[in-house]
PDB file of N, CA, C, O and CB in Angstrom:
ATOM      1  N   ASP A   1     -15.979  -1.304  -8.823  1.00  0.00           N
ATOM      2  CA  ASP A   1     -16.337  -0.865  -7.473  1.00  0.00           C
ATOM      3  C   ASP A   1     -15.599  -1.690  -6.441  1.00  0.00           C
ATOM      4  O   ASP A   1     -15.256  -2.845  -6.696  1.00  0.00           O
ATOM      5  CB  ASP A   1     -17.853  -0.964  -7.247  1.00  0.00           C
ATOM      6  N   LYS A   2     -15.351  -1.111  -5.278  1.00  0.00           N
ATOM      7  CA  LYS A   2     -14.556  -1.795  -4.259  1.00  0.00           C
ATOM      8  C   LYS A   2     -15.347  -2.811  -3.451  1.00  0.00           C
ATOM      9  O   LYS A   2     -14.751  -3.619  -2.739  1.00  0.00           O
ATOM     10  CB  LYS A   2     -13.958  -0.789  -3.330  1.00  0.00           C
ATOM     11  N   THR A   3     -16.662  -2.795  -3.539  1.00  0.00           N
ATOM     12  CA  THR A   3     -17.465  -3.692  -2.712  1.00  0.00           C
ATOM     13  C   THR A   3     -17.768  -5.015  -3.384  1.00  0.00           C
ATOM     14  O   THR A   3     -18.216  -5.954  -2.726  1.00  0.00           O
ATOM     15  CB  THR A   3     -18.748  -3.026  -2.339  1.00  0.00           C
ATOM     16  N   GLY A   4     -17.529  -5.108  -4.690  1.00  0.00           N
ATOM     17  CA  GLY A   4     -17.827  -6.336  -5.395  1.00  0.00           C
ATOM     18  C   GLY A   4     -19.255  -6.406  -5.888  1.00  0.00           C
ATOM     19  O   GLY A   4     -19.694  -7.453  -6.364  1.00  0.00           O
ATOM     20  N   THR A   5     -19.988  -5.314  -5.783  1.00  0.00           N
ATOM     21  CA  THR A   5     -21.372  -5.293  -6.241  1.00  0.00           C
ATOM     22  C   THR A   5     -21.449  -5.515  -7.744  1.00  0.00           C
ATOM     23  O   THR A   5     -22.299  -6.263  -8.227  1.00  0.00           O
ATOM     24  CB  THR A   5     -22.039  -3.968  -5.870  1.00  0.00           C
ATOM     25  N   LEU A   6     -20.562  -4.867  -8.476  1.00  0.00           N
ATOM     26  CA  LEU A   6     -20.564  -4.976  -9.930  1.00  0.00           C
ATOM     27  C   LEU A   6     -19.432  -5.838 -10.472  1.00  0.00           C
ATOM     28  O   LEU A   6     -19.459  -6.246 -11.633  1.00  0.00           O
ATOM     29  CB  LEU A   6     -20.479  -3.612 -10.536  1.00  0.00           C
ATOM     30  N   THR A   7     -18.454  -6.110  -9.646  1.00  0.00           N
ATOM     31  CA  THR A   7     -17.282  -6.862 -10.079  1.00  0.00           C
ATOM     32  C   THR A   7     -17.011  -7.991  -9.098  1.00  0.00           C
ATOM     33  O   THR A   7     -17.767  -8.204  -8.150  1.00  0.00           O
ATOM     34  CB  THR A   7     -16.047  -5.940 -10.203  1.00  0.00           C
ATOM     35  N   SER A   8     -15.928  -8.707  -9.337  1.00  0.00           N
ATOM     36  CA  SER A   8     -15.571  -9.810  -8.446  1.00  0.00           C
ATOM     37  C   SER A   8     -15.025  -9.311  -7.114  1.00  0.00           C
ATOM     38  O   SER A   8     -15.013 -10.056  -6.134  1.00  0.00           O
ATOM     39  CB  SER A   8     -14.548 -10.712  -9.116  1.00  0.00           C
ATOM     40  N   GLY A   9     -14.572  -8.055  -7.065  1.00  0.00           N
ATOM     41  CA  GLY A   9     -14.044  -7.503  -5.827  1.00  0.00           C
ATOM     42  C   GLY A   9     -12.602  -7.878  -5.550  1.00  0.00           C
ATOM     43  O   GLY A   9     -12.078  -7.556  -4.484  1.00  0.00           O
ATOM     44  N   ARG A  10     -11.950  -8.550  -6.483  1.00  0.00           N
ATOM     45  CA  ARG A  10     -10.541  -8.906  -6.323  1.00  0.00           C
ATOM     46  C   ARG A  10      -9.696  -7.843  -7.004  1.00  0.00           C
ATOM     47  O   ARG A  10      -9.575  -7.809  -8.228  1.00  0.00           O
ATOM     48  CB  ARG A  10     -10.240 -10.319  -6.912  1.00  0.00           C
ATOM     49  N   MET A  11      -9.119  -6.982  -6.189  1.00  0.00           N
ATOM     50  CA  MET A  11      -8.329  -5.868  -6.718  1.00  0.00           C
ATOM     51  C   MET A  11      -6.955  -6.351  -7.156  1.00  0.00           C
ATOM     52  O   MET A  11      -6.380  -7.267  -6.568  1.00  0.00           O
ATOM     53  CB  MET A  11      -8.190  -4.753  -5.668  1.00  0.00           C
ATOM     54  N   ARG A  12      -6.441  -5.707  -8.209  1.00  0.00           N
ATOM     55  CA  ARG A  12      -5.078  -5.979  -8.632  1.00  0.00           C
ATOM     56  C   ARG A  12      -4.495  -4.701  -9.198  1.00  0.00           C
ATOM     57  O   ARG A  12      -5.206  -3.871  -9.763  1.00  0.00           O
ATOM     58  CB  ARG A  12      -5.023  -7.130  -9.673  1.00  0.00           C
ATOM     59  N   LEU A  13      -3.214  -4.558  -9.040  1.00  0.00           N
ATOM     60  CA  LEU A  13      -2.520  -3.385  -9.544  1.00  0.00           C
ATOM     61  C   LEU A  13      -2.225  -3.597 -11.024  1.00  0.00           C
ATOM     62  O   LEU A  13      -1.640  -4.610 -11.407  1.00  0.00           O
ATOM     63  CB  LEU A  13      -1.213  -3.115  -8.742  1.00  0.00           C
ATOM     64  N   VAL A  14      -2.626  -2.652 -11.843  1.00  0.00           N
ATOM     65  CA  VAL A  14      -2.415  -2.753 -13.286  1.00  0.00           C
ATOM     66  C   VAL A  14      -1.154  -2.009 -13.695  1.00  0.00           C
ATOM     67  O   VAL A  14      -0.422  -2.468 -14.573  1.00  0.00           O
ATOM     68  CB  VAL A  14      -3.627  -2.203 -14.050  1.00  0.00           C
ATOM     69  N   ASP A  15      -0.890  -0.866 -13.069  1.00  0.00           N
ATOM     70  CA  ASP A  15       0.269  -0.068 -13.422  1.00  0.00           C
ATOM     71  C   ASP A  15       0.661   0.795 -12.229  1.00  0.00           C
ATOM     72  O   ASP A  15      -0.186   1.175 -11.421  1.00  0.00           O
ATOM     73  CB  ASP A  15      -0.015   0.805 -14.669  1.00  0.00           C
ATOM     74  N   ALA A  16       1.925   1.093 -12.131  1.00  0.00           N
ATOM     75  CA  ALA A  16       2.418   1.992 -11.089  1.00  0.00           C
ATOM     76  C   ALA A  16       3.641   2.712 -11.631  1.00  0.00           C
ATOM     77  O   ALA A  16       4.475   2.127 -12.322  1.00  0.00           O
ATOM     78  CB  ALA A  16       2.757   1.217  -9.771  1.00  0.00           C
ATOM     79  N   ARG A  17       3.727   3.991 -11.301  1.00  0.00           N
ATOM     80  CA  ARG A  17       4.866   4.800 -11.724  1.00  0.00           C
ATOM     81  C   ARG A  17       5.366   5.596 -10.533  1.00  0.00           C
ATOM     82  O   ARG A  17       4.593   5.997  -9.663  1.00  0.00           O
ATOM     83  CB  ARG A  17       4.485   5.742 -12.901  1.00  0.00           C
ATOM     84  N   SER A  18       6.654   5.815 -10.511  1.00  0.00           N
ATOM     85  CA  SER A  18       7.217   6.654  -9.455  1.00  0.00           C
ATOM     86  C   SER A  18       7.768   7.924 -10.081  1.00  0.00           C
ATOM     87  O   SER A  18       8.012   7.989 -11.286  1.00  0.00           O
ATOM     88  CB  SER A  18       8.327   5.898  -8.664  1.00  0.00           C
ATOM     89  N   GLU A  19       7.955   8.913  -9.255  1.00  0.00           N
ATOM     90  CA  GLU A  19       8.420  10.225  -9.727  1.00  0.00           C
ATOM     91  C   GLU A  19       9.833  10.504  -9.262  1.00  0.00           C
ATOM     92  O   GLU A  19      10.293   9.944  -8.267  1.00  0.00           O
ATOM     93  CB  GLU A  19       7.489  11.332  -9.242  1.00  0.00           C
ATOM     94  N   GLY A  20      10.506  11.356  -9.972  1.00  0.00           N
ATOM     95  CA  GLY A  20      11.807  11.868  -9.557  1.00  0.00           C
ATOM     96  C   GLY A  20      12.896  10.823  -9.422  1.00  0.00           C
ATOM     97  O   GLY A  20      13.823  11.002  -8.631  1.00  0.00           O
ATOM     98  N   GLY A  21      12.807   9.740 -10.172  1.00  0.00           N
ATOM     99  CA  GLY A  21      13.831   8.714 -10.109  1.00  0.00           C
ATOM    100  C   GLY A  21      13.710   7.761  -8.932  1.00  0.00           C
ATOM    101  O   GLY A  21      14.560   6.889  -8.750  1.00  0.00           O
ATOM    102  N   PHE A  22      12.648   7.921  -8.119  1.00  0.00           N
ATOM    103  CA  PHE A  22      12.435   7.009  -6.988  1.00  0.00           C
ATOM    104  C   PHE A  22      12.135   5.628  -7.558  1.00  0.00           C
ATOM    105  O   PHE A  22      11.281   5.509  -8.436  1.00  0.00           O
ATOM    106  CB  PHE A  22      11.264   7.506  -6.049  1.00  0.00           C
ATOM    107  N   PRO A  23      12.806   4.588  -7.090  1.00  0.00           N
ATOM    108  CA  PRO A  23      12.597   3.250  -7.648  1.00  0.00           C
ATOM    109  C   PRO A  23      11.160   2.745  -7.463  1.00  0.00           C
ATOM    110  O   PRO A  23      10.621   2.755  -6.357  1.00  0.00           O
ATOM    111  CB  PRO A  23      13.563   2.273  -7.006  1.00  0.00           C
ATOM    112  N   ARG A  24      10.566   2.312  -8.552  1.00  0.00           N
ATOM    113  CA  ARG A  24       9.185   1.808  -8.541  1.00  0.00           C
ATOM    114  C   ARG A  24       9.025   0.676  -7.526  1.00  0.00           C
ATOM    115  O   ARG A  24       8.058   0.664  -6.765  1.00  0.00           O
ATOM    116  CB  ARG A  24       8.778   1.318  -9.946  1.00  0.00           C
ATOM    117  N   GLU A  25       9.958  -0.268  -7.508  1.00  0.00           N
ATOM    118  CA  GLU A  25       9.864  -1.418  -6.615  1.00  0.00           C
ATOM    119  C   GLU A  25       9.892  -0.989  -5.144  1.00  0.00           C
ATOM    120  O   GLU A  25       9.196  -1.569  -4.311  1.00  0.00           O
ATOM    121  CB  GLU A  25      11.005  -2.399  -6.897  1.00  0.00           C
ATOM    122  N   ARG A  26      10.687   0.015  -4.837  1.00  0.00           N
ATOM    123  CA  ARG A  26      10.762   0.524  -3.460  1.00  0.00           C
ATOM    124  C   ARG A  26       9.450   1.200  -3.082  1.00  0.00           C
ATOM    125  O   ARG A  26       8.952   1.015  -1.971  1.00  0.00           O
ATOM    126  CB  ARG A  26      11.944   1.518  -3.302  1.00  0.00           C
ATOM    127  N   ALA A  27       8.890   1.981  -3.998  1.00  0.00           N
ATOM    128  CA  ALA A  27       7.608   2.644  -3.737  1.00  0.00           C
ATOM    129  C   ALA A  27       6.512   1.618  -3.464  1.00  0.00           C
ATOM    130  O   ALA A  27       5.704   1.799  -2.553  1.00  0.00           O
ATOM    131  CB  ALA A  27       7.211   3.539  -4.926  1.00  0.00           C
ATOM    132  N   LEU A  28       6.484   0.556  -4.240  1.00  0.00           N
ATOM    133  CA  LEU A  28       5.470  -0.482  -4.044  1.00  0.00           C
ATOM    134  C   LEU A  28       5.692  -1.229  -2.733  1.00  0.00           C
ATOM    135  O   LEU A  28       4.729  -1.581  -2.053  1.00  0.00           O
ATOM    136  CB  LEU A  28       5.480  -1.469  -5.217  1.00  0.00           C
ATOM    137  N   ALA A  29       6.946  -1.473  -2.372  1.00  0.00           N
ATOM    138  CA  ALA A  29       7.239  -2.152  -1.107  1.00  0.00           C
ATOM    139  C   ALA A  29       6.823  -1.291   0.085  1.00  0.00           C
ATOM    140  O   ALA A  29       6.319  -1.810   1.082  1.00  0.00           O
ATOM    141  CB  ALA A  29       8.736  -2.492  -1.015  1.00  0.00           C
ATOM    142  N   ILE A  30       7.031   0.012  -0.016  1.00  0.00           N
ATOM    143  CA  ILE A  30       6.614   0.930   1.055  1.00  0.00           C
ATOM    144  C   ILE A  30       5.099   0.941   1.169  1.00  0.00           C
ATOM    145  O   ILE A  30       4.558   0.851   2.271  1.00  0.00           O
ATOM    146  CB  ILE A  30       7.143   2.362   0.795  1.00  0.00           C
ATOM    147  N   ALA A  31       4.417   1.052   0.046  1.00  0.00           N
ATOM    148  CA  ALA A  31       2.952   1.047   0.055  1.00  0.00           C
ATOM    149  C   ALA A  31       2.420  -0.258   0.640  1.00  0.00           C
ATOM    150  O   ALA A  31       1.481  -0.247   1.436  1.00  0.00           O
ATOM    151  CB  ALA A  31       2.402   1.253  -1.370  1.00  0.00           C
ATOM    152  N   ALA A  32       3.016  -1.376   0.247  1.00  0.00           N
ATOM    153  CA  ALA A  32       2.579  -2.675   0.759  1.00  0.00           C
ATOM    154  C   ALA A  32       2.801  -2.775   2.268  1.00  0.00           C
ATOM    155  O   ALA A  32       1.959  -3.317   2.983  1.00  0.00           O
ATOM    156  CB  ALA A  32       3.324  -3.809   0.041  1.00  0.00           C
ATOM    157  N   ALA A  33       3.924  -2.258   2.752  1.00  0.00           N
ATOM    158  CA  ALA A  33       4.202  -2.296   4.194  1.00  0.00           C
ATOM    159  C   ALA A  33       3.186  -1.462   4.971  1.00  0.00           C
ATOM    160  O   ALA A  33       2.722  -1.873   6.035  1.00  0.00           O
ATOM    161  CB  ALA A  33       5.627  -1.791   4.480  1.00  0.00           C
ATOM    162  N   LEU A  34       2.846  -0.300   4.441  1.00  0.00           N
ATOM    163  CA  LEU A  34       1.882   0.566   5.123  1.00  0.00           C
ATOM    164  C   LEU A  34       0.479  -0.043   5.127  1.00  0.00           C
ATOM    165  O   LEU A  34      -0.285   0.156   6.071  1.00  0.00           O
ATOM    166  CB  LEU A  34       1.849   1.943   4.457  1.00  0.00           C
ATOM    167  N   GLU A  35       0.149  -0.772   4.088  1.00  0.00           N
ATOM    168  CA  GLU A  35      -1.190  -1.351   3.962  1.00  0.00           C
ATOM    169  C   GLU A  35      -1.292  -2.787   4.483  1.00  0.00           C
ATOM    170  O   GLU A  35      -2.355  -3.404   4.409  1.00  0.00           O
ATOM    171  CB  GLU A  35      -1.615  -1.317   2.523  1.00  0.00           C
ATOM    172  N   ARG A  36      -0.195  -3.308   5.003  1.00  0.00           N
ATOM    173  CA  ARG A  36      -0.131  -4.721   5.404  1.00  0.00           C
ATOM    174  C   ARG A  36      -1.315  -5.190   6.236  1.00  0.00           C
ATOM    175  O   ARG A  36      -1.877  -6.249   5.955  1.00  0.00           O
ATOM    176  CB  ARG A  36       1.121  -4.963   6.173  1.00  0.00           C
ATOM    177  N   ASP A  37      -1.701  -4.446   7.233  1.00  0.00           N
ATOM    178  CA  ASP A  37      -2.776  -4.872   8.135  1.00  0.00           C
ATOM    179  C   ASP A  37      -4.118  -4.226   7.822  1.00  0.00           C
ATOM    180  O   ASP A  37      -5.078  -4.390   8.575  1.00  0.00           O
ATOM    181  CB  ASP A  37      -2.398  -4.562   9.553  1.00  0.00           C
ATOM    182  N   SER A  38      -4.188  -3.504   6.730  1.00  0.00           N
ATOM    183  CA  SER A  38      -5.419  -2.808   6.372  1.00  0.00           C
ATOM    184  C   SER A  38      -6.491  -3.784   5.902  1.00  0.00           C
ATOM    185  O   SER A  38      -6.199  -4.768   5.223  1.00  0.00           O
ATOM    186  CB  SER A  38      -5.144  -1.771   5.288  1.00  0.00           C
ATOM    187  N   LEU A  39      -7.715  -3.499   6.266  1.00  0.00           N
ATOM    188  CA  LEU A  39      -8.856  -4.283   5.796  1.00  0.00           C
ATOM    189  C   LEU A  39      -9.491  -3.665   4.550  1.00  0.00           C
ATOM    190  O   LEU A  39     -10.442  -4.213   3.994  1.00  0.00           O
ATOM    191  CB  LEU A  39      -9.899  -4.407   6.902  1.00  0.00           C
ATOM    192  N   HIS A  40      -8.965  -2.539   4.123  1.00  0.00           N
ATOM    193  CA  HIS A  40      -9.511  -1.868   2.944  1.00  0.00           C
ATOM    194  C   HIS A  40      -9.324  -2.771   1.720  1.00  0.00           C
ATOM    195  O   HIS A  40      -8.241  -3.323   1.527  1.00  0.00           O
ATOM    196  CB  HIS A  40      -8.823  -0.482   2.723  1.00  0.00           C
ATOM    197  N   PRO A  41     -10.353  -2.927   0.899  1.00  0.00           N
ATOM    198  CA  PRO A  41     -10.255  -3.826  -0.258  1.00  0.00           C
ATOM    199  C   PRO A  41      -9.111  -3.505  -1.217  1.00  0.00           C
ATOM    200  O   PRO A  41      -8.531  -4.416  -1.807  1.00  0.00           O
ATOM    201  CB  PRO A  41     -11.537  -3.795  -1.013  1.00  0.00           C
ATOM    202  N   ILE A  42      -8.785  -2.243  -1.380  1.00  0.00           N
ATOM    203  CA  ILE A  42      -7.721  -1.883  -2.310  1.00  0.00           C
ATOM    204  C   ILE A  42      -6.344  -2.279  -1.757  1.00  0.00           C
ATOM    205  O   ILE A  42      -5.414  -2.501  -2.532  1.00  0.00           O
ATOM    206  CB  ILE A  42      -7.764  -0.374  -2.604  1.00  0.00           C
ATOM    207  N   ALA A  43      -6.204  -2.367  -0.449  1.00  0.00           N
ATOM    208  CA  ALA A  43      -4.928  -2.772   0.151  1.00  0.00           C
ATOM    209  C   ALA A  43      -4.502  -4.149  -0.339  1.00  0.00           C
ATOM    210  O   ALA A  43      -3.306  -4.423  -0.446  1.00  0.00           O
ATOM    211  CB  ALA A  43      -5.031  -2.769   1.680  1.00  0.00           C
ATOM    212  N   SER A  44      -5.451  -5.007  -0.633  1.00  0.00           N
ATOM    213  CA  SER A  44      -5.113  -6.358  -1.096  1.00  0.00           C
ATOM    214  C   SER A  44      -4.339  -6.338  -2.414  1.00  0.00           C
ATOM    215  O   SER A  44      -3.579  -7.266  -2.689  1.00  0.00           O
ATOM    216  CB  SER A  44      -6.382  -7.189  -1.259  1.00  0.00           C
ATOM    217  N   ALA A  45      -4.515  -5.308  -3.225  1.00  0.00           N
ATOM    218  CA  ALA A  45      -3.797  -5.200  -4.498  1.00  0.00           C
ATOM    219  C   ALA A  45      -2.315  -4.911  -4.286  1.00  0.00           C
ATOM    220  O   ALA A  45      -1.503  -5.150  -5.180  1.00  0.00           O
ATOM    221  CB  ALA A  45      -4.419  -4.107  -5.364  1.00  0.00           C
ATOM    222  N   LEU A  46      -1.959  -4.402  -3.114  1.00  0.00           N
ATOM    223  CA  LEU A  46      -0.562  -4.067  -2.832  1.00  0.00           C
ATOM    224  C   LEU A  46       0.195  -5.201  -2.146  1.00  0.00           C
ATOM    225  O   LEU A  46       1.426  -5.216  -2.158  1.00  0.00           O
ATOM    226  CB  LEU A  46      -0.497  -2.829  -1.971  1.00  0.00           C
ATOM    227  N   ARG A  47      -0.507  -6.129  -1.564  1.00  0.00           N
ATOM    228  CA  ARG A  47       0.150  -7.194  -0.790  1.00  0.00           C
ATOM    229  C   ARG A  47       1.163  -8.014  -1.584  1.00  0.00           C
ATOM    230  O   ARG A  47       2.173  -8.421  -1.009  1.00  0.00           O
ATOM    231  CB  ARG A  47      -0.887  -8.116  -0.236  1.00  0.00           C
ATOM    232  N   PRO A  48       0.951  -8.278  -2.864  1.00  0.00           N
ATOM    233  CA  PRO A  48       1.962  -9.036  -3.612  1.00  0.00           C
ATOM    234  C   PRO A  48       3.313  -8.322  -3.717  1.00  0.00           C
ATOM    235  O   PRO A  48       4.310  -8.949  -4.076  1.00  0.00           O
ATOM    236  CB  PRO A  48       1.448  -9.325  -4.997  1.00  0.00           C
ATOM    237  N   PHE A  49       3.360  -7.049  -3.417  1.00  0.00           N
ATOM    238  CA  PHE A  49       4.599  -6.280  -3.540  1.00  0.00           C
ATOM    239  C   PHE A  49       5.340  -6.128  -2.213  1.00  0.00           C
ATOM    240  O   PHE A  49       6.326  -5.396  -2.123  1.00  0.00           O
ATOM    241  CB  PHE A  49       4.295  -4.913  -4.105  1.00  0.00           C
ATOM    242  N   ALA A  50       4.861  -6.820  -1.195  1.00  0.00           N
ATOM    243  CA  ALA A  50       5.507  -6.749   0.125  1.00  0.00           C
ATOM    244  C   ALA A  50       6.932  -7.282   0.050  1.00  0.00           C
ATOM    245  O   ALA A  50       7.224  -8.230  -0.679  1.00  0.00           O
ATOM    246  CB  ALA A  50       4.696  -7.545   1.174  1.00  0.00           C
ATOM    247  N   ASP A  51       7.797  -6.659   0.809  1.00  0.00           N
ATOM    248  CA  ASP A  51       9.204  -7.037   0.896  1.00  0.00           C
ATOM    249  C   ASP A  51       9.513  -7.158   2.385  1.00  0.00           C
ATOM    250  O   ASP A  51       9.350  -6.195   3.134  1.00  0.00           O
ATOM    251  CB  ASP A  51      10.159  -5.981   0.171  1.00  0.00           C
ATOM    252  N   ASP A  52       9.951  -8.323   2.809  1.00  0.00           N
ATOM    253  CA  ASP A  52      10.193  -8.560   4.236  1.00  0.00           C
ATOM    254  C   ASP A  52      11.215  -7.617   4.852  1.00  0.00           C
ATOM    255  O   ASP A  52      11.285  -7.499   6.075  1.00  0.00           O
ATOM    256  CB  ASP A  52      10.647  -9.969   4.440  1.00  0.00           C
ATOM    257  N   THR A  53      12.005  -6.948   4.029  1.00  0.00           N
ATOM    258  CA  THR A  53      13.007  -6.023   4.564  1.00  0.00           C
ATOM    259  C   THR A  53      12.434  -4.620   4.780  1.00  0.00           C
ATOM    260  O   THR A  53      13.094  -3.770   5.378  1.00  0.00           O
ATOM    261  CB  THR A  53      14.207  -5.952   3.622  1.00  0.00           C
ATOM    262  N   VAL A  54      11.220  -4.373   4.301  1.00  0.00           N
ATOM    263  CA  VAL A  54      10.571  -3.065   4.470  1.00  0.00           C
ATOM    264  C   VAL A  54       9.466  -3.229   5.511  1.00  0.00           C
ATOM    265  O   VAL A  54       8.430  -3.836   5.243  1.00  0.00           O
ATOM    266  CB  VAL A  54       9.990  -2.518   3.100  1.00  0.00           C
ATOM    267  N   VAL A  55       9.702  -2.681   6.697  1.00  0.00           N
ATOM    268  CA  VAL A  55       8.774  -2.850   7.814  1.00  0.00           C
ATOM    269  C   VAL A  55       8.261  -1.488   8.257  1.00  0.00           C
ATOM    270  O   VAL A  55       9.043  -0.575   8.525  1.00  0.00           O
ATOM    271  CB  VAL A  55       9.454  -3.587   8.996  1.00  0.00           C
ATOM    272  N   ALA A  56       6.945  -1.360   8.330  1.00  0.00           N
ATOM    273  CA  ALA A  56       6.319  -0.115   8.775  1.00  0.00           C
ATOM    274  C   ALA A  56       5.945  -0.227  10.247  1.00  0.00           C
ATOM    275  O   ALA A  56       5.445  -1.258  10.697  1.00  0.00           O
ATOM    276  CB  ALA A  56       5.069   0.214   7.919  1.00  0.00           C
ATOM    277  N   THR A  57       6.193   0.846  10.986  1.00  0.00           N
ATOM    278  CA  THR A  57       5.792   0.920  12.392  1.00  0.00           C
ATOM    279  C   THR A  57       4.952   2.180  12.577  1.00  0.00           C
ATOM    280  O   THR A  57       4.914   3.052  11.709  1.00  0.00           O
ATOM    281  CB  THR A  57       7.042   0.926  13.350  1.00  0.00           C
ATOM    282  N   ASP A  58       4.288   2.256  13.709  1.00  0.00           N
ATOM    283  CA  ASP A  58       3.459   3.423  14.041  1.00  0.00           C
ATOM    284  C   ASP A  58       2.467   3.749  12.923  1.00  0.00           C
ATOM    285  O   ASP A  58       2.228   4.917  12.617  1.00  0.00           O
ATOM    286  CB  ASP A  58       4.349   4.641  14.317  1.00  0.00           C
ATOM    287  N   VAL A  59       1.897   2.716  12.323  1.00  0.00           N
ATOM    288  CA  VAL A  59       0.957   2.916  11.212  1.00  0.00           C
ATOM    289  C   VAL A  59      -0.389   3.369  11.770  1.00  0.00           C
ATOM    290  O   VAL A  59      -0.923   2.788  12.714  1.00  0.00           O
ATOM    291  CB  VAL A  59       0.793   1.609  10.370  1.00  0.00           C
ATOM    292  N   ARG A  60      -0.921   4.432  11.149  1.00  0.00           N
ATOM    293  CA  ARG A  60      -2.225   4.970  11.533  1.00  0.00           C
ATOM    294  C   ARG A  60      -3.050   5.200  10.276  1.00  0.00           C
ATOM    295  O   ARG A  60      -2.570   5.780   9.301  1.00  0.00           O
ATOM    296  CB  ARG A  60      -2.076   6.291  12.346  1.00  0.00           C
ATOM    297  N   ALA A  61      -4.286   4.742  10.309  1.00  0.00           N
ATOM    298  CA  ALA A  61      -5.217   4.996   9.208  1.00  0.00           C
ATOM    299  C   ALA A  61      -6.116   6.159   9.605  1.00  0.00           C
ATOM    300  O   ALA A  61      -6.614   6.220  10.729  1.00  0.00           O
ATOM    301  CB  ALA A  61      -6.064   3.720   8.866  1.00  0.00           C
ATOM    302  N   THR A  62      -6.315   7.073   8.674  1.00  0.00           N
ATOM    303  CA  THR A  62      -7.198   8.213   8.898  1.00  0.00           C
ATOM    304  C   THR A  62      -8.286   8.168   7.832  1.00  0.00           C
ATOM    305  O   THR A  62      -7.995   8.212   6.636  1.00  0.00           O
ATOM    306  CB  THR A  62      -6.409   9.576   8.857  1.00  0.00           C
ATOM    307  N   ALA A  63      -9.520   8.083   8.263  1.00  0.00           N
ATOM    308  CA  ALA A  63     -10.636   7.992   7.321  1.00  0.00           C
ATOM    309  C   ALA A  63     -10.584   9.126   6.309  1.00  0.00           C
ATOM    310  O   ALA A  63     -10.500  10.299   6.671  1.00  0.00           O
ATOM    311  CB  ALA A  63     -11.973   8.015   8.067  1.00  0.00           C
ATOM    312  N   GLY A  64     -10.634   8.760   5.054  1.00  0.00           N
ATOM    313  CA  GLY A  64     -10.630   9.748   3.984  1.00  0.00           C
ATOM    314  C   GLY A  64      -9.265  10.298   3.628  1.00  0.00           C
ATOM    315  O   GLY A  64      -9.137  11.063   2.671  1.00  0.00           O
ATOM    316  N   ALA A  65      -8.239   9.921   4.385  1.00  0.00           N
ATOM    317  CA  ALA A  65      -6.904  10.461   4.130  1.00  0.00           C
ATOM    318  C   ALA A  65      -5.846   9.377   3.935  1.00  0.00           C
ATOM    319  O   ALA A  65      -4.700   9.699   3.620  1.00  0.00           O
ATOM    320  CB  ALA A  65      -6.495  11.360   5.266  1.00  0.00           C
ATOM    321  N   GLY A  66      -6.193   8.113   4.112  1.00  0.00           N
ATOM    322  CA  GLY A  66      -5.239   7.039   3.903  1.00  0.00           C
ATOM    323  C   GLY A  66      -4.477   6.649   5.146  1.00  0.00           C
ATOM    324  O   GLY A  66      -4.960   6.801   6.269  1.00  0.00           O
ATOM    325  N   VAL A  67      -3.264   6.139   4.925  1.00  0.00           N
ATOM    326  CA  VAL A  67      -2.446   5.657   6.041  1.00  0.00           C
ATOM    327  C   VAL A  67      -1.130   6.425   6.104  1.00  0.00           C
ATOM    328  O   VAL A  67      -0.678   7.004   5.116  1.00  0.00           O
ATOM    329  CB  VAL A  67      -2.176   4.142   5.905  1.00  0.00           C
ATOM    330  N   ALA A  68      -0.539   6.414   7.273  1.00  0.00           N
ATOM    331  CA  ALA A  68       0.795   6.983   7.471  1.00  0.00           C
ATOM    332  C   ALA A  68       1.523   6.062   8.436  1.00  0.00           C
ATOM    333  O   ALA A  68       0.910   5.436   9.302  1.00  0.00           O
ATOM    334  CB  ALA A  68       0.732   8.471   8.018  1.00  0.00           C
ATOM    335  N   GLY A  69       2.816   5.990   8.278  1.00  0.00           N
ATOM    336  CA  GLY A  69       3.614   5.172   9.173  1.00  0.00           C
ATOM    337  C   GLY A  69       5.085   5.505   9.010  1.00  0.00           C
ATOM    338  O   GLY A  69       5.465   6.327   8.177  1.00  0.00           O
ATOM    339  N   ARG A  70       5.898   4.857   9.812  1.00  0.00           N
ATOM    340  CA  ARG A  70       7.337   5.118   9.811  1.00  0.00           C
ATOM    341  C   ARG A  70       8.056   3.897   9.241  1.00  0.00           C
ATOM    342  O   ARG A  70       7.803   2.759   9.634  1.00  0.00           O
ATOM    343  CB  ARG A  70       7.853   5.448  11.252  1.00  0.00           C
ATOM    344  N   ILE A  71       8.967   4.174   8.295  1.00  0.00           N
ATOM    345  CA  ILE A  71       9.810   3.129   7.708  1.00  0.00           C
ATOM    346  C   ILE A  71      11.240   3.654   7.690  1.00  0.00           C
ATOM    347  O   ILE A  71      11.520   4.712   7.126  1.00  0.00           O
ATOM    348  CB  ILE A  71       9.325   2.730   6.255  1.00  0.00           C
ATOM    349  N   ASP A  72      12.132   2.905   8.312  1.00  0.00           N
ATOM    350  CA  ASP A  72      13.544   3.324   8.386  1.00  0.00           C
ATOM    351  C   ASP A  72      13.703   4.759   8.871  1.00  0.00           C
ATOM    352  O   ASP A  72      14.550   5.495   8.365  1.00  0.00           O
ATOM    353  CB  ASP A  72      14.203   3.179   7.022  1.00  0.00           C
ATOM    354  N   GLY A  73      12.896   5.162   9.849  1.00  0.00           N
ATOM    355  CA  GLY A  73      13.000   6.471  10.456  1.00  0.00           C
ATOM    356  C   GLY A  73      12.269   7.590   9.723  1.00  0.00           C
ATOM    357  O   GLY A  73      12.129   8.689  10.260  1.00  0.00           O
ATOM    358  N   ALA A  74      11.804   7.330   8.513  1.00  0.00           N
ATOM    359  CA  ALA A  74      11.077   8.348   7.736  1.00  0.00           C
ATOM    360  C   ALA A  74       9.576   8.116   7.842  1.00  0.00           C
ATOM    361  O   ALA A  74       9.119   6.974   7.886  1.00  0.00           O
ATOM    362  CB  ALA A  74      11.517   8.327   6.248  1.00  0.00           C
ATOM    363  N   VAL A  75       8.815   9.200   7.882  1.00  0.00           N
ATOM    364  CA  VAL A  75       7.360   9.105   7.918  1.00  0.00           C
ATOM    365  C   VAL A  75       6.836   9.119   6.492  1.00  0.00           C
ATOM    366  O   VAL A  75       7.167   9.995   5.693  1.00  0.00           O
ATOM    367  CB  VAL A  75       6.738  10.263   8.750  1.00  0.00           C
ATOM    368  N   TRP A  76       6.016   8.133   6.201  1.00  0.00           N
ATOM    369  CA  TRP A  76       5.408   8.013   4.874  1.00  0.00           C
ATOM    370  C   TRP A  76       3.911   8.114   4.998  1.00  0.00           C
ATOM    371  O   TRP A  76       3.201   8.038   3.995  1.00  0.00           O
ATOM    372  CB  TRP A  76       5.802   6.688   4.193  1.00  0.00           C
TER     373      TRP A  76
END
């Protein structure tokens, strides 16, 4: 559970896969950039994959739908 009621509450990524030949490391860096300022407990599992060269701007969180932002001119 994400609240730590049943567990320690320390999230970690166990596995990640990308589709269509998209580099796994790039996908994780994009996810980490989008979640950088998020207070959501699961966002903490992505922080170790942050890459200082991948910067998200115009990030917006939408309840129940996740986050969206712009990286290198593309909306993610």
